Residue, then its C-alpha position, 0 to 999 in steps of 0.5 A: m547344386r555344388l560343383k566339384p573342384l575338378f570341373l572348375v579347373p578347365a574353366a579356370a584354365a580357359l579363362v587364363l588362356g583367353a586373358a593371355v591371348s588378349i594381352a598377347q595381341i597388344e603386348g608383343g615383344g617382337r613389334g615396334v620399329a620407331p622411325v630413324d629420322s623425320s627431320s627436314d634435313y637435306e640428304v646427299s647419299g652414295l658418296s664414295v671416298d678412298v683416303a690414306a693417312k698416317d693412321a686409321d683415325a686420321a684416314r677416317l676423319g679425312g674420308w668424312r671431310l672429303a664426303q662433306r665437300k663432295a656432298w656440298l658440291e652435289l647439293s649446290r648443283r641439285l638446288g641450282v645455285g652453283k655455289g663453290l666450295v666453302a671452308d671446312s669449318t663452315l661445313d662442320s657447322i651445317v652438317t648434322g650427321i654422317v650416314v655410313e652406308n658401307e665402310q672398310i677401315g685399314p691401318k692407314r686407309y679408309v674406303a667407304r660409301l657415305g651419306v651427308l645430312f645438312d641442316r635445312n635452315r642454315t644451308g638455305a640461308l647460306l645458299g640464299i634459297s627459300n626453305y618452304v616446302m609444300r606438304s600434304p595433309p598428314m597421312v597415316v602409313i600402313p605398310v602391308v607385306w605379303s610373304g608366303g601367302v600371309a599378309t602382315a602389317f603391325e602384327q609383328r616386326t617385318l623388314w617392310q616396316e623397318a624399311w619405312a622406319r629407315y626412310r628419311t621423309g623430311g624432304s618429301a612433300i608427303d606428311y607421313i605419320r608412321p606408327i611405331g607398331s606397339g600398343p594398340d597399333p596391331l589391333l587398329l591398323n591391319l589388313g582387315q582394316t584396309q578392307r573396310p570402306g566405312r568412313g565412320w570407323w576410319r574417321a575414329v581410327l585416323n583421329q587416334y593418330g592425327g591423320t586426315d587420310v591413309l596410305i597403304p604401301t603394299v609389297k608381295l614377295y615371291r621367292q624363287w627357291p631358298g636363298g635364290p632370287v626374290i621378286a617384289v611387286f610394289q603397289a601404292r594404295q591410298g584411302p579407305d577404298n584401298k585405291l590402287l595408284s601405281q604398281f611396279t616390280l623389282r628383283v634381287s638375285s638373293t635373299s640377302g639383298i631383300p633390305k636394299l630391295l625394300d629400301a629402293g621400293v620405299k623410295r620409288l613409292d614415295e616418288t609415286y605418292q608425291q607425283a599423285l599429290r601434284a597431279g591431284y590424286l591425293r584429294s581429301d575424302p569428304g567422308l573423313s572430314y570432321v563432322p561438327p555438331s548441329e549449331m541451330p537451336v531447337e525450339d519446341d512451341t508445343p503448348d503444355e497443359s497450362g496452355e502456355t508455349v514452351v520454348i527450349d533453346t540450346p546453349t550457343i557455341p562459344a566463339i574462338s579466335v583463329s589466325v589464318q595465314f594466306d597468300t596475298p599477291g595483290v589487293a584483290a587477293v585480300s578481299a577474295g580471301e576474306a570473302a571465301v573464309r566468311a562463306v564457311p559455316g560458323v565464321r562470324a567475322a574475318t578481317t585481315s590483321s596483318l597485311a603483306l602485299g606480295g607475301l603472306s598476310v594474317m587474317s583474324v577469324t572468329f569461329a563458332g566451334p572447334p578449330e577442326a570444324l573450321k579446317a574441315g570447312l575450308e578443305a571442303r571448299g578447295w583450300q589446302v590447310f596446314g597446321s593445327g589448333t588456332t594457327i593455320r595456313i591456307r592456300r588454294a589446292p590445284q584443280l587437276l582431275p586425275p585420269d582414270l586409274a588402272p584396275d587392281n588386276a593390272t599386270a605388274g610392270 
């Protein structure tokens, strides 16, 4: 039976339209917000300066110099070291950036509100403090915003995603993984995915981004009237079960203040997640851990037709060498750490190769399997594991049981 060309036109149009829709789901021009800064610099913000000089350039330079001095005194007070002022040349060597929050430039005057970023390593060496910061396991962030009854994550560019991209996460105890929102992100990380508790699919998604768990910061915007006040209900959610950790409400008088409102919400949510980490809320989900293949050989002693027994042995898994750093305050901690690591399935040998009593020692571990399996085995036994590959650091996780959480339908506070 021969089809006329007239009947082929609708089919061809439908095929092209379907292909265009599939491509549009991935290649959106209005998506993608890269994080501004993920470094671990010290930040001091909200510094007000008012400087007059012979011209605008000199006034601006003088304002920045003044902001650096104020930021140094504030940072010293915050870290509790009580250092006085240092030379401007020294400040120039440790300051990595000036953040202009608001500025007004006149012919001979400079009025601004600034922020200053300090290099963590150089500043720590100058102040004589340790730069070590305990970080959580890597967490993938899915920012969800409800506006007009519609939930949006990475389907299109939103003010909520921009607020998370602006936030400087280097000083936080949470190791955030902030997807840009381009490529397959809208298909993998969306509201529908946050409602699926299946660990198998979550494990496949998180492996694409190198995360061990997921954080779902959510905000619901309620506009009272066009251009009028906006009420935002923020929720800190976590895990494949979309568990509610905390909830609070902020308000702004007009829609022009929504970006500042969201910035304040991001900062408070980060503090909430850090408190949850210290209190034991953000514990590793065993269902999201790496599942190693079977390491036991399979034997089949069923006689064949000739009456001989056939033994089928699977090839052995090659062993790898992993360097494990661990705290050794005393001699007992050395033997206890080695015994704990040897108890992990797949560990063939664990010996301390570099001993530093009262500090950080290094243990050489021979493990039959990939490094991810060793990391998962240590986390399942209550260790916090930092790093990846064949060099990791372990420490004991806090054994604190969180109290009962408020139900999801709790009244906003």
